[in-house]
C-alpha positions as CSV (number, residue, x, y, z in Angstrom):
1,M,-174.7,-26.1,184.6
2,V,-171.4,-27.4,184.1
3,I,-169.4,-28.7,186.9
4,I,-166.1,-28.7,186.8
5,S,-164.1,-31.2,188.6
6,E,-161.7,-30.7,191.2
7,R,-158.5,-31.9,189.9
8,V,-158.9,-29.1,187.1
9,K,-160.1,-26.5,189.6
10,E,-156.5,-27.6,191.4
11,I,-153.9,-26.4,188.7
12,R,-153.6,-23.3,186.8
13,E,-153.4,-22.6,183.3
14,S,-149.6,-22.6,181.8
15,A,-148.0,-19.4,183.3
16,T,-146.0,-19.5,180.0
17,L,-148.5,-19.9,177.3
18,S,-150.9,-17.2,179.4
19,F,-147.9,-14.6,179.7
20,D,-147.0,-15.2,175.8
21,K,-150.5,-14.4,174.9
22,K,-150.2,-11.4,176.4
23,V,-146.8,-10.8,174.6
24,K,-148.6,-11.5,171.1
25,E,-151.7,-8.7,171.9
26,R,-149.2,-6.2,172.3
27,L,-147.3,-7.0,169.0
28,A,-150.5,-7.6,167.4
29,A,-151.4,-3.9,168.5
30,G,-148.1,-2.8,167.1
31,K,-146.7,-2.0,170.2
32,E,-142.7,-2.4,170.3
33,T,-141.9,-5.7,172.5
34,Y,-138.1,-6.8,173.3
35,E,-139.1,-10.9,173.2
36,L,-136.8,-12.0,176.1
37,H,-139.1,-14.3,177.3
38,R,-139.4,-16.9,174.6
39,G,-139.8,-20.6,175.2
40,A,-139.1,-22.0,171.3
41,P,-136.1,-21.6,169.1
42,D,-136.1,-19.2,166.5
43,F,-133.7,-21.0,163.7
44,D,-135.7,-23.0,160.8
45,M,-136.3,-26.7,161.2
46,P,-134.3,-28.9,158.8
47,L,-135.2,-28.6,155.2
48,E,-135.8,-31.9,154.7
49,A,-138.4,-31.7,157.6
50,Q,-140.1,-28.7,156.2
51,K,-140.7,-30.8,152.9
52,E,-142.5,-33.3,155.1
53,V,-144.9,-31.2,156.9
54,S,-145.9,-29.8,153.2
55,R,-147.0,-33.4,151.9
56,A,-150.6,-34.6,153.1
57,R,-150.8,-37.9,154.8
58,E,-153.7,-39.8,155.7
59,G,-153.8,-42.8,157.7
60,Y,-152.7,-44.3,161.4
61,S,-149.3,-45.3,162.8
62,D,-148.6,-47.8,165.4
63,V,-149.6,-45.9,169.0
64,R,-145.8,-45.9,169.9
65,G,-144.8,-44.1,166.5
66,L,-143.7,-44.7,163.3
67,L,-141.2,-47.8,163.5
68,N,-138.6,-45.8,161.5
69,L,-138.6,-43.2,164.0
70,R,-138.4,-45.3,166.7
71,K,-135.7,-46.9,165.2
72,A,-133.7,-43.5,164.0
73,I,-134.2,-42.6,167.9
74,S,-132.5,-45.6,168.9
75,Q,-129.9,-45.3,166.7
76,K,-129.1,-41.8,167.8
77,V,-129.2,-42.6,171.3
78,K,-126.7,-45.0,170.8
79,E,-124.3,-42.8,169.0
80,D,-124.7,-40.3,171.4
81,Q,-124.6,-42.0,174.7
82,G,-123.9,-45.6,173.7
83,L,-127.5,-46.5,175.6
84,D,-129.3,-49.5,174.0
85,Y,-132.9,-49.4,173.7
86,D,-135.1,-51.6,171.4
87,P,-137.4,-49.8,169.1
88,S,-140.4,-51.4,171.1
89,Q,-139.3,-49.5,174.1
90,I,-139.8,-46.4,172.6
91,L,-142.8,-44.1,172.5
92,V,-143.5,-41.0,170.4
93,S,-145.7,-38.7,171.6
94,A,-147.1,-35.4,170.8
95,G,-144.5,-33.4,172.3
96,S,-142.2,-34.4,175.4
97,K,-144.9,-32.4,177.9
98,M,-147.3,-35.6,176.6
99,S,-144.9,-37.7,177.3
100,L,-144.4,-36.7,180.8
101,Y,-147.9,-36.7,181.7
102,L,-148.3,-40.7,180.1
103,A,-145.5,-41.3,182.6
104,F,-146.7,-39.4,185.5
105,Q,-150.4,-41.1,184.8
106,S,-148.8,-44.3,184.5
107,I,-146.7,-44.7,187.8
108,L,-148.1,-42.7,190.3
109,N,-151.3,-43.7,192.9
110,K,-152.6,-41.3,195.0
111,G,-150.4,-39.8,197.8
112,D,-147.6,-41.1,195.8
113,E,-144.9,-38.1,196.2
114,V,-142.6,-36.7,193.3
115,L,-139.5,-34.8,194.1
116,L,-138.5,-31.6,192.2
117,S,-135.4,-29.9,192.8
118,S,-136.5,-25.8,192.7
119,P,-136.5,-24.0,190.8
120,Y,-138.5,-26.7,188.4
121,W,-140.0,-26.4,185.2
122,L,-143.6,-25.2,185.7
123,S,-145.5,-28.0,184.4
124,Y,-144.1,-30.7,186.6
125,P,-146.1,-29.9,189.6
126,S,-149.5,-29.6,187.6
127,Q,-149.2,-32.9,186.0
128,I,-148.3,-34.6,189.2
129,K,-151.2,-33.5,191.1
130,L,-153.2,-34.7,187.7
131,A,-152.4,-38.3,188.2
132,G,-152.9,-38.0,192.0
133,G,-149.5,-37.5,193.5
134,I,-148.0,-34.8,195.6
135,P,-144.9,-32.9,193.9
136,V,-142.6,-31.8,196.6
137,E,-140.0,-29.2,195.8
138,V,-136.4,-29.7,197.0
139,P,-134.3,-26.4,197.5
140,T,-130.8,-26.2,195.6
141,K,-127.8,-24.9,196.2
142,D,-127.0,-21.7,193.8
143,F,-129.8,-23.5,191.9
144,K,-127.4,-26.7,191.7
145,L,-128.5,-30.3,192.9
146,D,-128.3,-30.7,196.7
147,I,-128.2,-34.2,197.2
148,D,-128.5,-34.1,201.1
149,A,-131.8,-31.8,200.4
150,I,-133.3,-34.7,198.3
151,K,-132.2,-37.3,200.7
152,E,-134.0,-35.4,204.0
153,K,-137.1,-34.9,201.5
154,A,-137.2,-38.6,200.8
155,T,-140.0,-40.6,202.5
156,D,-141.3,-44.1,202.3
157,K,-144.1,-42.4,200.0
158,T,-141.8,-40.9,197.4
159,K,-142.3,-42.7,194.0
160,A,-140.4,-40.6,191.9
161,I,-137.8,-38.1,191.8
162,V,-137.7,-35.6,188.0
163,I,-134.0,-34.7,187.3
164,N,-134.0,-31.8,184.3
165,T,-130.6,-31.4,182.7
166,P,-129.7,-29.0,181.2
167,N,-132.3,-27.1,183.0
168,N,-135.3,-24.7,182.1
169,P,-135.7,-22.4,184.1
170,T,-131.8,-21.7,185.3
171,G,-129.8,-23.1,182.4
172,V,-127.8,-25.5,184.9
173,V,-125.9,-28.3,183.9
174,L,-125.2,-31.2,186.2
175,G,-122.0,-32.8,186.1
176,R,-121.1,-36.6,185.9
177,E,-120.8,-37.0,189.7
178,E,-124.2,-35.3,190.9
179,V,-126.2,-37.1,188.1
180,H,-124.2,-40.1,189.5
181,D,-124.9,-39.8,192.9
182,L,-128.7,-38.6,192.5
183,A,-129.4,-41.8,190.6
184,E,-127.7,-44.0,192.7
185,F,-129.7,-42.9,195.6
186,A,-132.8,-43.4,194.0
187,I,-131.8,-46.7,192.7
188,D,-131.1,-47.8,196.3
189,K,-134.0,-46.7,197.4
190,G,-136.4,-48.1,194.4
191,I,-137.1,-44.7,193.5
192,F,-137.8,-44.0,190.1
193,L,-136.1,-41.9,188.2
194,I,-137.4,-39.4,185.3
195,E,-135.0,-37.5,183.2
196,D,-136.1,-34.7,181.1
197,E,-133.7,-33.9,178.5
198,A,-135.6,-31.6,176.2
199,Y,-132.4,-29.4,176.4
200,E,-129.6,-32.2,176.3
201,K,-127.9,-30.7,172.7
202,F,-127.8,-27.3,174.5
203,V,-124.5,-27.1,176.2
204,Y,-121.7,-24.5,176.2
205,D,-117.8,-24.0,177.2
206,E,-117.0,-27.7,177.0
207,T,-119.7,-28.8,179.1
208,K,-121.1,-32.1,178.5
209,H,-124.7,-33.4,179.3
210,Y,-125.0,-36.5,181.1
211,S,-127.8,-38.9,181.7
212,A,-128.2,-41.3,184.3
213,A,-128.8,-44.3,182.6
214,M,-125.2,-43.8,181.2
215,L,-124.1,-44.5,183.9
216,F,-125.2,-47.4,185.4
217,D,-125.7,-51.1,184.1
218,A,-129.1,-52.8,182.3
219,E,-130.7,-53.2,185.7
220,G,-130.2,-49.9,186.7
221,K,-131.5,-48.5,183.5
222,E,-134.6,-50.3,184.2
223,N,-135.3,-47.6,187.1
224,I,-134.6,-44.6,184.5
225,L,-137.0,-43.3,182.1
226,K,-135.9,-40.6,179.2
227,V,-137.8,-38.1,177.9
228,G,-136.6,-36.2,175.0
229,S,-137.9,-33.5,172.5
230,F,-137.8,-32.8,168.9
231,S,-138.9,-29.0,169.7
232,K,-135.9,-27.4,170.8
233,T,-133.0,-29.6,168.8
234,Y,-134.6,-29.2,165.9
235,S,-136.6,-25.8,166.1
236,M,-140.1,-27.6,165.4
237,P,-142.0,-26.8,168.5
238,G,-145.5,-26.2,166.9
239,L,-145.1,-29.8,165.3
240,R,-145.6,-31.2,168.8
241,V,-143.0,-34.5,169.0
242,G,-141.9,-36.0,171.8
243,Y,-140.1,-39.5,172.8
244,A,-139.9,-41.7,176.0
245,L,-137.4,-44.5,176.4
246,G,-137.5,-46.8,179.6
247,P,-138.3,-50.4,180.6
248,Q,-140.6,-52.4,178.7
249,E,-143.7,-52.6,181.4
250,L,-143.9,-48.8,181.5
251,I,-143.3,-47.9,178.2
252,D,-146.2,-50.5,177.5
253,A,-148.3,-48.8,180.1
254,M,-147.5,-45.4,178.6
255,S,-148.7,-46.6,175.1
256,K,-151.8,-48.2,176.5
257,L,-152.6,-45.0,178.0
258,Q,-152.1,-43.0,175.0
259,S,-154.0,-45.2,172.8
260,Q,-157.2,-44.3,174.4
261,I,-156.3,-40.2,174.8
262,Y,-155.2,-39.3,171.0
263,S,-154.0,-42.6,169.7
264,H,-150.7,-41.3,168.6
265,A,-148.8,-38.0,167.3
266,S,-149.4,-36.6,164.2
267,V,-148.1,-38.8,161.3
268,S,-147.4,-36.0,159.5
269,S,-145.2,-34.3,162.2
270,Q,-143.7,-37.6,163.1
271,R,-142.6,-38.3,159.0
272,A,-140.9,-34.3,160.0
273,A,-139.3,-35.4,162.8
274,L,-137.7,-38.8,161.0
275,A,-136.4,-36.1,158.5
276,A,-134.7,-34.1,161.0
277,I,-133.4,-36.5,163.0
278,T,-131.5,-38.1,159.7
279,S,-131.2,-34.8,157.8
280,Q,-127.9,-34.2,156.3
281,T,-128.0,-30.5,155.8
282,F,-128.9,-29.6,159.4
283,N,-125.7,-27.9,161.1
284,L,-126.6,-28.3,164.9
285,K,-123.2,-27.3,165.8
286,E,-123.2,-24.0,164.0
287,I,-126.7,-23.3,165.8
288,M,-125.2,-24.1,169.3
289,E,-122.3,-22.0,168.6
290,E,-124.9,-19.0,167.6
291,Y,-126.8,-19.9,170.8
292,N,-123.5,-19.6,172.7
293,K,-122.8,-16.2,171.5
294,R,-126.0,-15.2,172.3
295,R,-125.6,-16.6,175.9
296,L,-122.5,-14.4,176.3
297,T,-124.3,-11.6,175.3
298,M,-126.9,-11.8,177.5
299,L,-124.8,-12.9,180.8
300,E,-122.4,-9.5,180.3
301,G,-125.5,-7.6,180.1
302,L,-127.3,-9.1,183.6
303,R,-124.0,-8.9,185.0
304,K,-123.8,-4.6,184.4
305,L,-127.3,-4.4,185.8
306,G,-126.5,-6.7,188.7
307,L,-129.2,-9.0,188.4
308,I,-127.2,-12.2,188.0
309,T,-124.3,-14.1,190.0
310,Y,-124.0,-17.3,188.3
311,A,-123.4,-18.7,185.1
312,P,-125.7,-20.9,183.5
313,Q,-124.1,-23.5,181.0
314,G,-127.1,-24.7,179.1
315,S,-130.4,-24.3,177.5
316,F,-131.4,-20.7,176.1
317,F,-132.6,-19.7,179.9
318,V,-131.0,-17.5,182.7
319,L,-132.8,-16.8,185.9
320,A,-132.5,-12.6,186.8
321,D,-132.4,-11.5,190.3
322,I,-135.2,-9.0,190.7
323,S,-135.9,-9.5,194.3
324,E,-134.8,-5.9,195.0
325,H,-137.4,-4.2,192.4
326,G,-140.7,-6.6,193.7
327,T,-142.1,-10.0,192.7
328,S,-141.4,-11.8,190.1
329,V,-145.2,-11.2,188.5
330,E,-145.1,-7.7,189.5
331,V,-142.3,-6.8,187.8
332,S,-142.8,-8.9,184.8
333,N,-146.0,-7.3,184.3
334,K,-144.1,-3.8,184.7
335,L,-141.6,-4.8,182.3
336,L,-143.9,-5.8,179.6
337,D,-146.2,-2.4,180.1
338,A,-142.2,-0.9,178.9
339,G,-142.0,-3.4,176.2
340,I,-139.8,-5.9,177.7
341,A,-141.4,-9.6,177.9
342,V,-139.7,-11.6,180.4
343,T,-141.2,-14.7,182.2
344,P,-142.6,-14.5,185.6
345,T,-141.2,-17.7,187.4
346,E,-143.5,-17.6,190.3
347,D,-145.1,-21.1,189.0
348,F,-141.4,-22.3,188.3
349,G,-140.9,-22.3,192.4
350,S,-139.0,-19.0,193.0
351,N,-140.9,-15.5,193.2
352,N,-137.4,-13.8,193.1
353,H,-136.6,-14.2,189.7
354,V,-137.5,-13.8,186.1
355,R,-136.7,-16.2,183.5
356,M,-134.7,-14.4,180.2
357,S,-134.6,-16.4,177.0
358,Y,-131.5,-15.7,174.6
359,A,-133.2,-17.3,171.8
360,N,-133.5,-14.3,170.0
361,T,-130.8,-12.1,167.6
362,Q,-128.1,-10.3,169.6
363,E,-129.0,-7.0,168.4
364,K,-132.2,-7.8,170.1
365,I,-130.7,-8.9,173.0
366,R,-128.2,-6.3,173.7
367,E,-131.3,-3.2,172.8
368,G,-133.6,-5.3,175.4
369,L,-131.3,-5.1,177.9
370,E,-130.2,-2.0,177.5
371,K,-133.9,-0.8,177.7
372,M,-134.3,-3.1,180.9
373,G,-131.4,-0.8,182.3
374,E,-133.1,2.2,181.6
375,F,-136.2,0.8,183.4
376,F,-134.5,-0.1,186.9
377,Q,-132.8,3.1,186.7
């Protein structure tokens, strides 16, 4: 008889992946389904990356990742954010989810607390628990960071704060002052700050993305870990390439742990990531312009349905308030039966919303919203 560990019993399967499985089963059965739940881009990855994936490669890479890839990431961060990271301070992993997992495993001891502004990305709590830590939810004001609430929740057991901007699932983007005040508090209290920047390029209407590491000197930067992803920006989620930039001691620890788990990210995927980040043909500006059109289409439709009261400025998600119609899980399941796929947000820290994605064509978004309108009549 197999005896499952208590730590694994304590967590649940990823709600987004399990719900996506239901959607795929509907599609496989030939049932019309408007996919307004997608967590992945619907654009093609750069042509240069596609070519690299098609080439068979053998052999291992450095545990931290291909040196040329880490140099390219270092250069990109320097160009985009004015930050200096040596390639030795960069760890390439099998997706930003793995980067976060390695970080929590490397800094948390049993009973350490991690503050999460709610709603939050659903994998944070489970990853924290698997590392022996305790996730502590912090309420927000209209989905915006509440620094006073964070200060109130912080204790002598608080080891880290996670900041995710642009945010999944809300689409909210924190401003310079908000990021600065949070980081200043964390640095002053000796609390480590983990920045999840998977959607850093997904900002609209002249909105800017600010990293806490941009706002402090080298000493302050020692208190910050930056986590990034190739999945969203370069439309290559299935290749699983993410990365972390941070203080040498932490990157060394994460690298040591990675070496004992799965050695390194796929070499073919890393080569594709290098081709993507150095691509001369990939037009990210054009893609972001299209996402913004979709965002506006989604917001217009949700406002007509009376399901939204805020305007997300980032990522490709928005939360629709369905509290008058039932719980998040109830409404999501009923909508799916009606052929509309949205993501339940119970595991994101809210039972009053569903997450909707505009990683789909404007036509499909309009049609899906029209069908939602019929459902809620």
